[in-house]
TIKOLSE-980942 format. One record per atom (N, C-alpha, C, O): atom name; x, y, z; residue in one letter. Coordinates in steps of 0.1 Angstrom, whole numbers, plus 2048, in hexadecimal, padded with zeros to 3 digits. Layout:
<recs>
<rec a="CA" c1="X" c2="Y" c3="Z" r="a"/>
...
</recs>
This chain:
<recs>
<rec a="N" c1="329" c2="26C" c3="C1B" r="x"/>
<rec a="CA" c1="324" c2="274" c3="C12" r="x"/>
<rec a="C" c1="31F" c2="269" c3="C04" r="x"/>
<rec a="O" c1="326" c2="26B" c3="BFA" r="x"/>
<rec a="N" c1="316" c2="261" c3="C02" r="x"/>
<rec a="CA" c1="316" c2="25B" c3="BF1" r="x"/>
<rec a="C" c1="317" c2="25F" c3="BE6" r="x"/>
<rec a="O" c1="30D" c2="262" c3="BE0" r="x"/>
<rec a="N" c1="321" c2="260" c3="BDF" r="x"/>
<rec a="CA" c1="323" c2="270" c3="BD3" r="x"/>
<rec a="C" c1="31E" c2="25E" c3="BC8" r="x"/>
<rec a="O" c1="322" c2="261" c3="BBD" r="x"/>
<rec a="N" c1="318" c2="24F" c3="BC7" r="x"/>
<rec a="CA" c1="30D" c2="249" c3="BBF" r="x"/>
<rec a="C" c1="308" c2="245" c3="BBE" r="x"/>
<rec a="O" c1="308" c2="23A" c3="BC3" r="x"/>
<rec a="N" c1="2FD" c2="24B" c3="BB4" r="x"/>
<rec a="CA" c1="2EF" c2="241" c3="BB7" r="x"/>
<rec a="C" c1="2E9" c2="238" c3="BAA" r="x"/>
<rec a="O" c1="2E4" c2="23E" c3="BA0" r="x"/>
<rec a="N" c1="2E9" c2="22A" c3="BAA" r="x"/>
<rec a="CA" c1="2E3" c2="227" c3="BA3" r="x"/>
<rec a="C" c1="2D8" c2="228" c3="B9A" r="x"/>
<rec a="O" c1="2D7" c2="233" c3="B96" r="x"/>
<rec a="N" c1="2D4" c2="223" c3="B97" r="x"/>
<rec a="CA" c1="2C4" c2="228" c3="B8E" r="x"/>
<rec a="C" c1="2B7" c2="225" c3="B95" r="x"/>
<rec a="O" c1="2AC" c2="229" c3="B92" r="x"/>
<rec a="N" c1="2BC" c2="21C" c3="B9F" r="x"/>
<rec a="CA" c1="2B1" c2="214" c3="BA5" r="x"/>
<rec a="C" c1="2B3" c2="221" c3="BB2" r="x"/>
<rec a="O" c1="2AB" c2="226" c3="BBA" r="x"/>
<rec a="N" c1="2C1" c2="223" c3="BB2" r="x"/>
<rec a="CA" c1="2BC" c2="22D" c3="BC3" r="x"/>
<rec a="C" c1="2B7" c2="23A" c3="BBF" r="x"/>
<rec a="O" c1="2B1" c2="243" c3="BC6" r="x"/>
<rec a="N" c1="2BC" c2="23C" c3="BAB" r="x"/>
<rec a="CA" c1="2B5" c2="24B" c3="BAE" r="x"/>
<rec a="C" c1="2A8" c2="24D" c3="BAE" r="x"/>
<rec a="O" c1="2A3" c2="257" c3="BB2" r="x"/>
<rec a="N" c1="29E" c2="23F" c3="BA8" r="x"/>
<rec a="CA" c1="293" c2="23E" c3="BA3" r="x"/>
<rec a="C" c1="28E" c2="23E" c3="BB7" r="x"/>
<rec a="O" c1="288" c2="248" c3="BBC" r="x"/>
<rec a="N" c1="293" c2="232" c3="BC1" r="x"/>
<rec a="CA" c1="28E" c2="236" c3="BC7" r="x"/>
<rec a="C" c1="28A" c2="23F" c3="BD1" r="x"/>
<rec a="O" c1="280" c2="23E" c3="BD9" r="x"/>
<rec a="N" c1="298" c2="24E" c3="BD0" r="x"/>
<rec a="CA" c1="295" c2="25A" c3="BD5" r="x"/>
<rec a="C" c1="28D" c2="25D" c3="BCC" r="x"/>
<rec a="O" c1="289" c2="267" c3="BD1" r="x"/>
<rec a="N" c1="28A" c2="25C" c3="BC4" r="x"/>
<rec a="CA" c1="283" c2="268" c3="BBE" r="x"/>
<rec a="C" c1="270" c2="264" c3="BBD" r="x"/>
<rec a="O" c1="268" c2="26C" c3="BB8" r="x"/>
<rec a="N" c1="26F" c2="259" c3="BC1" r="x"/>
<rec a="CA" c1="264" c2="252" c3="BC9" r="x"/>
<rec a="C" c1="264" c2="25B" c3="BD7" r="x"/>
<rec a="O" c1="25C" c2="264" c3="BD9" r="x"/>
<rec a="N" c1="26E" c2="257" c3="BDF" r="x"/>
<rec a="CA" c1="26B" c2="25B" c3="BE9" r="x"/>
<rec a="C" c1="269" c2="268" c3="BEE" r="x"/>
<rec a="O" c1="263" c2="26C" c3="BF8" r="x"/>
<rec a="N" c1="26F" c2="270" c3="BE4" r="x"/>
<rec a="CA" c1="26C" c2="27A" c3="BE5" r="x"/>
<rec a="C" c1="260" c2="288" c3="BE5" r="x"/>
<rec a="O" c1="25C" c2="291" c3="BED" r="x"/>
<rec a="N" c1="25D" c2="27F" c3="BD3" r="x"/>
<rec a="CA" c1="250" c2="285" c3="BCF" r="x"/>
<rec a="C" c1="243" c2="27C" c3="BCD" r="x"/>
<rec a="O" c1="239" c2="27E" c3="BC6" r="x"/>
<rec a="N" c1="249" c2="270" c3="BD8" r="x"/>
<rec a="CA" c1="23A" c2="268" c3="BD3" r="x"/>
<rec a="C" c1="236" c2="267" c3="BC3" r="x"/>
<rec a="O" c1="22A" c2="268" c3="BBF" r="x"/>
<rec a="N" c1="241" c2="264" c3="BBC" r="x"/>
<rec a="CA" c1="23D" c2="263" c3="BAD" r="x"/>
<rec a="C" c1="243" c2="251" c3="BAD" r="x"/>
<rec a="O" c1="24E" c2="250" c3="BB3" r="x"/>
<rec a="N" c1="23E" c2="246" c3="BA9" r="x"/>
<rec a="CA" c1="243" c2="23B" c3="BA6" r="x"/>
<rec a="C" c1="24F" c2="23E" c3="B9C" r="x"/>
<rec a="O" c1="24C" c2="248" c3="B95" r="x"/>
<rec a="N" c1="259" c2="23A" c3="B99" r="x"/>
<rec a="CA" c1="265" c2="239" c3="B8E" r="x"/>
<rec a="C" c1="270" c2="231" c3="B8E" r="x"/>
<rec a="O" c1="27A" c2="234" c3="B94" r="x"/>
<rec a="N" c1="26D" c2="225" c3="B86" r="x"/>
<rec a="CA" c1="275" c2="21C" c3="B89" r="x"/>
<rec a="C" c1="283" c2="21D" c3="B84" r="x"/>
<rec a="O" c1="288" c2="227" c3="B7E" r="x"/>
<rec a="N" c1="28A" c2="213" c3="B88" r="x"/>
<rec a="CA" c1="29E" c2="218" c3="B7F" r="x"/>
<rec a="C" c1="29D" c2="216" c3="B74" r="x"/>
<rec a="O" c1="2A6" c2="21A" c3="B6C" r="x"/>
<rec a="N" c1="28D" c2="20D" c3="B6E" r="x"/>
<rec a="CA" c1="294" c2="213" c3="B5F" r="x"/>
<rec a="C" c1="294" c2="217" c3="B59" r="x"/>
<rec a="O" c1="29A" c2="217" c3="B4E" r="x"/>
<rec a="N" c1="287" c2="222" c3="B5F" r="x"/>
<rec a="CA" c1="283" c2="22C" c3="B58" r="x"/>
<rec a="C" c1="28D" c2="236" c3="B5B" r="x"/>
<rec a="O" c1="290" c2="23C" c3="B50" r="x"/>
<rec a="N" c1="296" c2="23B" c3="B66" r="x"/>
<rec a="CA" c1="2A0" c2="243" c3="B69" r="x"/>
<rec a="C" c1="2AA" c2="23B" c3="B58" r="x"/>
<rec a="O" c1="2AF" c2="241" c3="B4F" r="x"/>
<rec a="N" c1="2AA" c2="22F" c3="B5A" r="x"/>
<rec a="CA" c1="2BB" c2="22B" c3="B50" r="x"/>
<rec a="C" c1="2B2" c2="232" c3="B40" r="x"/>
<rec a="O" c1="2B7" c2="23C" c3="B3A" r="x"/>
<rec a="N" c1="2A7" c2="22C" c3="B3D" r="x"/>
<rec a="CA" c1="29E" c2="22B" c3="B30" r="x"/>
<rec a="C" c1="298" c2="230" c3="B2C" r="x"/>
<rec a="O" c1="298" c2="22D" c3="B21" r="x"/>
<rec a="N" c1="28F" c2="23A" c3="B2F" r="x"/>
<rec a="CA" c1="282" c2="242" c3="B2B" r="x"/>
<rec a="C" c1="28F" c2="24D" c3="B2D" r="x"/>
<rec a="O" c1="299" c2="24C" c3="B35" r="x"/>
<rec a="N" c1="28C" c2="259" c3="B24" r="x"/>
<rec a="CA" c1="288" c2="264" c3="B20" r="x"/>
<rec a="C" c1="285" c2="270" c3="B26" r="x"/>
<rec a="O" c1="289" c2="27C" c3="B25" r="x"/>
<rec a="N" c1="279" c2="265" c3="B2F" r="x"/>
<rec a="CA" c1="268" c2="277" c3="B34" r="x"/>
<rec a="C" c1="270" c2="276" c3="B3F" r="x"/>
<rec a="O" c1="274" c2="26E" c3="B47" r="x"/>
<rec a="N" c1="271" c2="289" c3="B39" r="x"/>
<rec a="CA" c1="270" c2="28E" c3="B45" r="x"/>
<rec a="C" c1="268" c2="290" c3="B59" r="x"/>
<rec a="O" c1="260" c2="28A" c3="B60" r="x"/>
<rec a="N" c1="26D" c2="299" c3="B5B" r="x"/>
<rec a="CA" c1="266" c2="29B" c3="B68" r="x"/>
<rec a="C" c1="25A" c2="29D" c3="B68" r="x"/>
<rec a="O" c1="251" c2="298" c3="B6E" r="x"/>
<rec a="N" c1="25A" c2="2A7" c3="B5F" r="x"/>
<rec a="CA" c1="24A" c2="2AB" c3="B61" r="x"/>
<rec a="C" c1="23F" c2="2A3" c3="B55" r="x"/>
<rec a="O" c1="234" c2="2A7" c3="B53" r="x"/>
<rec a="N" c1="244" c2="297" c3="B4E" r="x"/>
<rec a="CA" c1="23F" c2="28F" c3="B4A" r="x"/>
<rec a="C" c1="23A" c2="280" c3="B53" r="x"/>
<rec a="O" c1="232" c2="276" c3="B51" r="x"/>
<rec a="N" c1="241" c2="283" c3="B5A" r="x"/>
<rec a="CA" c1="245" c2="27B" c3="B64" r="x"/>
<rec a="C" c1="238" c2="27B" c3="B70" r="x"/>
<rec a="O" c1="232" c2="271" c3="B76" r="x"/>
<rec a="N" c1="235" c2="28A" c3="B71" r="x"/>
<rec a="CA" c1="230" c2="28A" c3="B7A" r="x"/>
<rec a="C" c1="234" c2="295" c3="B8D" r="x"/>
<rec a="O" c1="22F" c2="298" c3="B97" r="x"/>
<rec a="N" c1="244" c2="296" c3="B84" r="x"/>
<rec a="CA" c1="246" c2="29A" c3="B8E" r="x"/>
<rec a="C" c1="244" c2="2AC" c3="B91" r="x"/>
<rec a="O" c1="248" c2="2B5" c3="B8A" r="x"/>
<rec a="N" c1="23D" c2="2AD" c3="BA0" r="x"/>
<rec a="CA" c1="241" c2="2C0" c3="B9C" r="x"/>
<rec a="C" c1="24F" c2="2C5" c3="B9D" r="x"/>
<rec a="O" c1="259" c2="2BE" c3="B9E" r="x"/>
<rec a="N" c1="24D" c2="2D5" c3="B9D" r="x"/>
<rec a="CA" c1="259" c2="2D4" c3="BA1" r="x"/>
<rec a="C" c1="25E" c2="2D7" c3="BA7" r="x"/>
<rec a="O" c1="26A" c2="2D8" c3="BA5" r="x"/>
<rec a="N" c1="251" c2="2DC" c3="BBA" r="x"/>
<rec a="CA" c1="25A" c2="2D7" c3="BC6" r="x"/>
<rec a="C" c1="25F" c2="2CC" c3="BC5" r="x"/>
<rec a="O" c1="26A" c2="2CA" c3="BC7" r="x"/>
<rec a="N" c1="255" c2="2BF" c3="BC1" r="x"/>
<rec a="CA" c1="258" c2="2B2" c3="BC1" r="x"/>
<rec a="C" c1="266" c2="2B5" c3="BBF" r="x"/>
<rec a="O" c1="26D" c2="2B1" c3="BC8" r="x"/>
<rec a="N" c1="26E" c2="2BC" c3="BB5" r="x"/>
<rec a="CA" c1="27A" c2="2BD" c3="BAD" r="x"/>
<rec a="C" c1="282" c2="2BB" c3="BB5" r="x"/>
<rec a="O" c1="28A" c2="2B2" c3="BB4" r="x"/>
<rec a="N" c1="280" c2="2C8" c3="BC3" r="x"/>
<rec a="CA" c1="28A" c2="2D2" c3="BC5" r="x"/>
<rec a="C" c1="28D" c2="2C6" c3="BD2" r="x"/>
<rec a="O" c1="298" c2="2C2" c3="BD5" r="x"/>
<rec a="N" c1="285" c2="2C4" c3="BD4" r="x"/>
<rec a="CA" c1="289" c2="2BA" c3="BE0" r="x"/>
<rec a="C" c1="290" c2="2AA" c3="BE2" r="x"/>
<rec a="O" c1="293" c2="2A2" c3="BEB" r="x"/>
<rec a="N" c1="28F" c2="2AA" c3="BD0" r="x"/>
<rec a="CA" c1="297" c2="2A0" c3="BCD" r="x"/>
<rec a="C" c1="2A8" c2="2A2" c3="BC9" r="x"/>
<rec a="O" c1="2B0" c2="299" c3="BC9" r="x"/>
<rec a="N" c1="2AA" c2="2B1" c3="BC6" r="x"/>
<rec a="CA" c1="2B4" c2="2B2" c3="BC5" r="x"/>
<rec a="C" c1="2B9" c2="2BE" c3="BD6" r="x"/>
<rec a="O" c1="2C5" c2="2C1" c3="BD9" r="x"/>
<rec a="N" c1="2AE" c2="2C2" c3="BDC" r="x"/>
<rec a="CA" c1="2B1" c2="2C3" c3="BEB" r="x"/>
<rec a="C" c1="2B9" c2="2B4" c3="BF3" r="x"/>
<rec a="O" c1="2C4" c2="2B5" c3="BF9" r="x"/>
<rec a="N" c1="2B4" c2="2AC" c3="BF1" r="x"/>
<rec a="CA" c1="2B7" c2="29B" c3="BF2" r="x"/>
<rec a="C" c1="2C6" c2="299" c3="BEB" r="x"/>
<rec a="O" c1="2CE" c2="295" c3="BF4" r="x"/>
<rec a="N" c1="2CC" c2="299" c3="BDF" r="x"/>
<rec a="CA" c1="2D8" c2="296" c3="BDA" r="x"/>
<rec a="C" c1="2E5" c2="2A1" c3="BDE" r="x"/>
<rec a="O" c1="2F1" c2="29E" c3="BDE" r="x"/>
<rec a="N" c1="2DF" c2="2AE" c3="BE1" r="x"/>
<rec a="CA" c1="2E8" c2="2B6" c3="BE2" r="x"/>
<rec a="C" c1="2EC" c2="2B2" c3="BF7" r="x"/>
<rec a="O" c1="2F6" c2="2B5" c3="BFD" r="x"/>
<rec a="N" c1="2E4" c2="2AD" c3="BFD" r="x"/>
<rec a="CA" c1="2E2" c2="2AB" c3="C0B" r="x"/>
<rec a="C" c1="2ED" c2="2A1" c3="C09" r="x"/>
<rec a="O" c1="2FA" c2="2A2" c3="C09" r="x"/>
<rec a="N" c1="2E3" c2="297" c3="C08" r="x"/>
<rec a="CA" c1="2EA" c2="28C" c3="C09" r="x"/>
<rec a="C" c1="2F2" c2="285" c3="C00" r="x"/>
<rec a="O" c1="2F9" c2="27C" c3="C04" r="x"/>
<rec a="N" c1="2F2" c2="286" c3="BF8" r="x"/>
<rec a="CA" c1="2FA" c2="27E" c3="BE8" r="x"/>
<rec a="C" c1="304" c2="28B" c3="BE1" r="x"/>
<rec a="O" c1="305" c2="289" c3="BD4" r="x"/>
<rec a="N" c1="308" c2="291" c3="BE3" r="x"/>
<rec a="CA" c1="314" c2="299" c3="BE4" r="x"/>
<rec a="C" c1="310" c2="2A0" c3="BD3" r="x"/>
<rec a="O" c1="318" c2="2A0" c3="BCA" r="x"/>
<rec a="N" c1="303" c2="2A6" c3="BD2" r="x"/>
<rec a="CA" c1="305" c2="2AD" c3="BC2" r="x"/>
<rec a="C" c1="304" c2="2B8" c3="BC8" r="x"/>
<rec a="O" c1="2FE" c2="2BC" c3="BD2" r="x"/>
<rec a="N" c1="311" c2="2BF" c3="BBC" r="x"/>
<rec a="CA" c1="315" c2="2CA" c3="BC0" r="x"/>
<rec a="C" c1="309" c2="2D4" c3="BBF" r="x"/>
<rec a="O" c1="301" c2="2D3" c3="BB6" r="x"/>
<rec a="N" c1="308" c2="2DF" c3="BC9" r="x"/>
<rec a="CA" c1="2FF" c2="2EA" c3="BC3" r="x"/>
<rec a="C" c1="301" c2="2F2" c3="BB7" r="x"/>
<rec a="O" c1="2FC" c2="2FE" c3="BB8" r="x"/>
<rec a="N" c1="305" c2="2F0" c3="BAE" r="x"/>
<rec a="CA" c1="2FE" c2="2F8" c3="BA5" r="x"/>
<rec a="C" c1="300" c2="2F2" c3="B99" r="x"/>
<rec a="O" c1="305" c2="2F5" c3="B8E" r="x"/>
<rec a="N" c1="2FA" c2="2E7" c3="B9E" r="x"/>
<rec a="CA" c1="2ED" c2="2DA" c3="B90" r="x"/>
<rec a="C" c1="2E8" c2="2DE" c3="B92" r="x"/>
<rec a="O" c1="2E7" c2="2E3" c3="B9D" r="x"/>
<rec a="N" c1="2E0" c2="2E1" c3="B87" r="x"/>
<rec a="CA" c1="2CE" c2="2E8" c3="B84" r="x"/>
<rec a="C" c1="2C9" c2="2DC" c3="B7D" r="x"/>
<rec a="O" c1="2CC" c2="2D9" c3="B72" r="x"/>
<rec a="N" c1="2C5" c2="2D8" c3="B82" r="x"/>
<rec a="CA" c1="2B6" c2="2D1" c3="B7A" r="x"/>
<rec a="C" c1="2A6" c2="2D6" c3="B7B" r="x"/>
<rec a="O" c1="29F" c2="2D9" c3="B84" r="x"/>
<rec a="N" c1="2A3" c2="2D6" c3="B6C" r="x"/>
<rec a="CA" c1="298" c2="2DB" c3="B6B" r="x"/>
<rec a="C" c1="28F" c2="2CB" c3="B6C" r="x"/>
<rec a="O" c1="292" c2="2C0" c3="B71" r="x"/>
<rec a="N" c1="282" c2="2D0" c3="B65" r="x"/>
<rec a="CA" c1="274" c2="2C7" c3="B65" r="x"/>
<rec a="C" c1="278" c2="2BF" c3="B58" r="x"/>
<rec a="O" c1="276" c2="2B3" c3="B55" r="x"/>
<rec a="N" c1="27F" c2="2C8" c3="B51" r="x"/>
<rec a="CA" c1="27B" c2="2C1" c3="B43" r="x"/>
<rec a="C" c1="286" c2="2B9" c3="B40" r="x"/>
<rec a="O" c1="289" c2="2B3" c3="B36" r="x"/>
<rec a="N" c1="28B" c2="2BA" c3="B48" r="x"/>
<rec a="CA" c1="297" c2="2B4" c3="B45" r="x"/>
<rec a="C" c1="291" c2="29F" c3="B4D" r="x"/>
<rec a="O" c1="288" c2="29B" c3="B55" r="x"/>
<rec a="N" c1="29D" c2="298" c3="B46" r="x"/>
<rec a="CA" c1="296" c2="28A" c3="B4E" r="x"/>
<rec a="C" c1="29D" c2="283" c3="B57" r="x"/>
<rec a="O" c1="2A9" c2="286" c3="B55" r="x"/>
<rec a="N" c1="29A" c2="278" c3="B66" r="x"/>
<rec a="CA" c1="2A0" c2="276" c3="B69" r="x"/>
<rec a="C" c1="2AD" c2="26B" c3="B67" r="x"/>
<rec a="O" c1="2B5" c2="265" c3="B6E" r="x"/>
<rec a="N" c1="2AB" c2="26D" c3="B5D" r="x"/>
<rec a="CA" c1="2BE" c2="262" c3="B56" r="x"/>
<rec a="C" c1="2C4" c2="270" c3="B53" r="x"/>
<rec a="O" c1="2D0" c2="270" c3="B56" r="x"/>
<rec a="N" c1="2C0" c2="27A" c3="B4E" r="x"/>
<rec a="CA" c1="2C4" c2="284" c3="B4E" r="x"/>
<rec a="C" c1="2D0" c2="286" c3="B60" r="x"/>
<rec a="O" c1="2DC" c2="287" c3="B60" r="x"/>
<rec a="N" c1="2CA" c2="286" c3="B66" r="x"/>
<rec a="CA" c1="2CA" c2="28D" c3="B73" r="x"/>
<rec a="C" c1="2DA" c2="280" c3="B73" r="x"/>
<rec a="O" c1="2E7" c2="283" c3="B74" r="x"/>
<rec a="N" c1="2D1" c2="272" c3="B73" r="x"/>
<rec a="CA" c1="2DB" c2="26D" c3="B78" r="x"/>
<rec a="C" c1="2E9" c2="26E" c3="B72" r="x"/>
<rec a="O" c1="2F4" c2="26D" c3="B78" r="x"/>
<rec a="N" c1="2E6" c2="270" c3="B62" r="x"/>
<rec a="CA" c1="2F5" c2="273" c3="B5C" r="x"/>
<rec a="C" c1="2FE" c2="283" c3="B63" r="x"/>
<rec a="O" c1="30A" c2="286" c3="B62" r="x"/>
<rec a="N" c1="2F3" c2="289" c3="B69" r="x"/>
<rec a="CA" c1="2F9" c2="297" c3="B71" r="x"/>
<rec a="C" c1="302" c2="292" c3="B7D" r="x"/>
<rec a="O" c1="30D" c2="297" c3="B81" r="x"/>
<rec a="N" c1="2F9" c2="285" c3="B84" r="x"/>
<rec a="CA" c1="2FE" c2="27E" c3="B8F" r="x"/>
<rec a="C" c1="311" c2="277" c3="B8B" r="x"/>
<rec a="O" c1="31A" c2="278" c3="B93" r="x"/>
<rec a="N" c1="311" c2="274" c3="B82" r="x"/>
<rec a="CA" c1="31B" c2="266" c3="B7E" r="x"/>
<rec a="C" c1="326" c2="26F" c3="B76" r="x"/>
<rec a="O" c1="331" c2="26A" c3="B75" r="x"/>
<rec a="N" c1="324" c2="278" c3="B71" r="x"/>
<rec a="CA" c1="32A" c2="283" c3="B6C" r="x"/>
<rec a="C" c1="32D" c2="286" c3="B5F" r="x"/>
<rec a="O" c1="336" c2="28D" c3="B5B" r="x"/>
<rec a="N" c1="320" c2="27B" c3="B54" r="x"/>
<rec a="CA" c1="320" c2="27B" c3="B49" r="x"/>
<rec a="C" c1="31B" c2="27E" c3="B41" r="x"/>
<rec a="O" c1="31A" c2="278" c3="B36" r="x"/>
<rec a="N" c1="314" c2="28C" c3="B48" r="x"/>
<rec a="CA" c1="30F" c2="294" c3="B41" r="x"/>
<rec a="C" c1="318" c2="29F" c3="B39" r="x"/>
<rec a="O" c1="313" c2="2A7" c3="B31" r="x"/>
</recs>
């Protein structure tokens, strides 16, 4: 199980699970929330499920639509 994701990998996962085009730069540098990027709550649930299933994310991690992909990456890498 892969527990590390690069910004580009997370962007690709978000794109695949939600259909919303997100770049690695947006993951690294943008403070845009999932809502602002156009990711709805159902899409975000799909991202979280994928991360839990295949990337070792704890089920206790809570991700909200008002958080950014950058915040999610920080949670995944333990920097939050």
